[in-house]
C-alpha positions as CSV (number, residue, x, y, z in Angstrom):
1,M,14.6,-65.2,101.4
2,K,13.8,-62.0,103.2
3,L,16.6,-59.6,104.1
4,I,16.8,-56.4,106.0
5,A,15.8,-53.7,103.5
6,S,18.4,-51.1,104.1
7,I,21.5,-53.2,103.5
8,F,23.8,-50.3,103.1
9,L,22.7,-48.3,106.1
10,F,22.9,-48.8,109.8
11,A,19.6,-48.4,111.5
12,S,19.1,-44.9,113.1
13,A,16.3,-43.2,114.8
14,C,14.3,-40.6,112.9
15,P,14.9,-37.0,113.9
16,L,12.2,-35.2,115.7
17,I,12.5,-32.2,113.4
18,A,13.5,-32.4,109.7
19,A,16.7,-30.5,109.0
20,D,19.7,-30.5,106.7
21,K,22.2,-32.9,107.9
22,P,26.0,-32.5,107.7
23,A,28.0,-35.0,105.7
24,D,28.0,-38.5,107.2
25,P,31.6,-38.9,108.6
26,F,31.1,-42.7,108.5
27,A,29.9,-42.9,104.9
28,G,31.8,-45.8,103.1
29,A,33.9,-46.4,106.2
30,F,32.1,-49.5,107.6
31,F,30.5,-52.6,106.2
32,P,26.8,-53.5,107.0
33,P,26.6,-56.9,108.7
34,E,24.2,-58.2,106.1
35,L,26.7,-57.5,103.3
36,V,29.5,-59.3,105.1
37,F,27.2,-62.2,105.7
38,L,26.2,-62.5,102.1
39,A,29.7,-62.1,100.7
40,R,31.5,-64.3,103.3
41,D,32.5,-66.9,100.7
42,E,33.5,-64.3,98.1
43,I,35.9,-62.6,100.5
44,G,37.1,-65.8,102.1
45,L,36.1,-65.4,105.8
46,T,37.8,-68.1,107.9
47,Q,35.8,-70.3,110.3
48,E,37.3,-68.3,113.2
49,Q,36.2,-65.0,111.6
50,Q,32.7,-66.3,110.9
51,E,32.3,-67.4,114.5
52,N,33.6,-64.1,115.8
53,F,31.4,-62.2,113.4
54,Q,28.3,-64.2,114.4
55,D,29.0,-63.6,118.1
56,Q,29.4,-59.8,117.6
57,V,26.1,-59.6,115.6
58,E,24.2,-61.7,118.0
59,K,25.3,-59.6,121.0
60,M,24.4,-56.4,119.1
61,Q,21.0,-57.7,118.1
62,L,20.0,-58.5,121.6
63,R,21.0,-55.1,122.9
64,S,19.5,-53.4,119.9
65,E,16.1,-54.9,120.5
66,E,16.2,-53.7,124.1
67,L,17.2,-50.2,123.1
68,R,14.6,-49.9,120.3
69,G,11.9,-50.9,122.8
70,K,13.2,-48.2,125.2
71,L,13.4,-45.6,122.4
72,E,9.8,-46.4,121.4
73,R,8.5,-46.0,124.9
74,E,10.4,-42.8,125.6
75,T,9.3,-41.3,122.2
76,A,5.6,-42.3,122.9
77,A,5.9,-40.5,126.3
78,L,7.4,-37.5,124.7
79,A,4.5,-37.4,122.1
80,M,1.9,-37.5,124.9
81,L,3.5,-34.6,126.7
82,A,3.7,-32.6,123.5
83,K,0.0,-33.1,122.7
84,Q,-1.2,-31.7,126.0
85,E,-3.0,-28.4,126.0
86,R,-0.5,-26.8,128.2
87,V,3.1,-28.1,128.1
88,D,5.6,-27.7,131.0
89,E,9.0,-26.8,129.4
90,A,11.2,-28.5,132.0
91,T,9.2,-31.7,131.8
92,I,9.2,-32.0,128.1
93,L,12.9,-31.1,127.8
94,A,13.7,-33.8,130.4
95,Q,11.7,-36.3,128.4
96,L,13.4,-35.2,125.2
97,D,16.8,-35.9,126.9
98,K,15.6,-39.4,127.5
99,V,14.8,-39.9,123.9
100,L,18.1,-38.4,122.8
101,D,20.0,-40.6,125.3
102,A,18.3,-43.7,123.8
103,E,19.1,-42.6,120.3
104,R,22.7,-42.0,121.2
105,E,23.1,-45.3,122.8
106,L,21.6,-47.1,119.9
107,K,23.9,-45.3,117.4
108,H,26.9,-46.1,119.6
109,L,25.9,-49.7,119.5
110,H,25.7,-49.9,115.7
111,I,28.9,-47.9,115.2
112,G,30.7,-50.1,117.6
113,L,29.6,-53.2,115.7
114,G,30.8,-51.5,112.5
115,V,34.2,-51.0,114.1
116,A,34.4,-54.6,115.4
117,I,33.5,-56.0,112.0
118,K,36.0,-53.8,110.1
119,N,38.8,-54.8,112.5
120,L,37.8,-58.4,112.0
121,L,38.5,-58.2,108.3
122,T,42.0,-58.5,106.9
123,P,43.6,-55.8,104.7
124,E,43.0,-58.1,101.7
125,Q,39.4,-58.8,102.5
126,Q,38.3,-55.1,102.9
127,P,39.0,-54.0,99.3
128,K,37.2,-57.1,98.1
129,L,34.2,-56.2,100.1
130,H,34.3,-52.6,99.0
131,K,34.3,-53.8,95.4
132,I,31.4,-56.1,96.0
133,A,29.4,-53.3,97.7
134,K,29.9,-51.1,94.7
135,G,28.7,-53.9,92.4
136,V,25.7,-54.5,94.5
137,A,24.9,-50.8,94.6
138,K,25.0,-50.5,90.8
139,G,22.3,-53.1,90.2
140,S,20.1,-55.8,91.7
141,V,21.7,-58.7,89.8
142,A,24.8,-58.8,91.9
143,F,22.7,-58.6,95.0
144,R,20.4,-61.4,93.9
145,Q,23.5,-63.6,93.2
146,L,24.8,-63.0,96.7
147,E,21.3,-63.7,98.1
148,E,20.9,-66.9,96.2
149,A,24.3,-68.1,97.3
150,A,23.5,-67.4,100.9
151,S,20.1,-69.1,100.5
152,K,21.7,-72.3,99.1
153,R,24.2,-72.3,101.9
154,I,21.5,-72.1,104.5
155,V,19.3,-74.8,102.8
156,A,22.3,-77.1,102.7
157,K,22.9,-76.6,106.4
158,V,19.3,-77.3,107.2
159,E,19.6,-80.6,105.3
160,R,22.8,-81.4,107.2
161,V,20.9,-80.8,110.5
162,K,18.1,-83.0,109.4
163,A,20.5,-85.8,108.4
164,G,22.4,-85.4,111.7
165,A,19.2,-85.7,113.7
166,Q,18.2,-88.8,111.7
167,Q,21.6,-90.3,112.4
168,W,21.1,-89.7,116.1
169,Q,17.7,-91.4,116.0
170,E,19.2,-94.4,114.1
171,N,21.9,-94.6,116.8
172,G,19.4,-94.7,119.6
173,R,19.8,-91.0,120.6
174,D,16.9,-88.7,121.2
175,P,16.9,-85.9,118.5
176,S,13.9,-84.0,120.0
177,A,16.0,-81.2,121.3
178,I,17.4,-80.6,117.8
179,A,13.8,-80.5,116.4
180,Q,12.7,-78.2,119.1
181,A,15.6,-75.8,118.5
182,M,14.8,-75.8,114.8
183,E,11.2,-74.9,115.5
184,E,11.8,-72.4,118.3
185,K,15.2,-70.9,117.5
186,F,15.7,-71.2,113.8
187,K,12.2,-70.7,112.3
188,P,11.4,-67.4,114.0
189,P,14.5,-65.5,112.8
190,I,14.5,-67.0,109.3
191,D,10.8,-66.1,108.9
192,A,11.6,-62.6,110.1
193,G,14.5,-62.3,107.6
194,K,17.2,-62.4,110.3
195,V,19.4,-64.6,108.3
196,I,22.6,-64.1,110.3
197,E,20.8,-65.1,113.5
198,A,19.2,-68.1,111.7
199,E,22.5,-69.4,110.3
200,T,24.1,-69.0,113.7
201,V,21.5,-71.3,115.1
202,L,22.3,-73.8,112.3
203,D,26.0,-73.7,113.0
204,R,25.5,-74.3,116.7
205,L,23.2,-77.3,116.0
206,L,25.7,-78.8,113.6
207,K,28.4,-78.5,116.2
208,Q,26.1,-80.1,118.7
209,L,25.3,-83.0,116.4
210,K,29.0,-83.5,115.5
211,A,30.0,-83.5,119.2
212,G,27.1,-85.9,120.0
213,S,28.1,-88.4,117.3
214,K,31.5,-89.0,118.8
């Protein structure tokens, strides 16, 4: 199962000019969503916490995609201006401001998610997650174990969705909407390695199946 490669870092735009950076004030302060997702059983996330977590991540992902698209467009425009034979300083600085504004908004978004996730966790859960993060950082075995556990959980939920859809059909209900959601809403994110988004879809379908069976 594919996962976002930089599990310990929040996504950030590349600087235009390489330079020494000051110490990261957020280093070790927040928890990447992917790690929380993988370790949810180990730290004992409640159902309410899981739903809140999934909602926060889903909102962030939608806005993040919009901002990344904006950043790419503004950066491309800046590159075009910079490559002209004669460059107007005011024009290129104005375009640079647009790039920096997009970068700042994107970083605000990710830091905001980090704050929301941290505040979601209890004082007992946070030290557990820190310990898990250290173990994962020391070697790939711990990470693979978390990844395998998450994979098994998702596979089990897929089977539950299939069984629920089959039950609908046996009861005379049309399960085509469930099949369509699996194809259009679950398959794309799981294929892209967006496991949090994919499991959120499964959880919603399971709720729909449960409500429809009453």
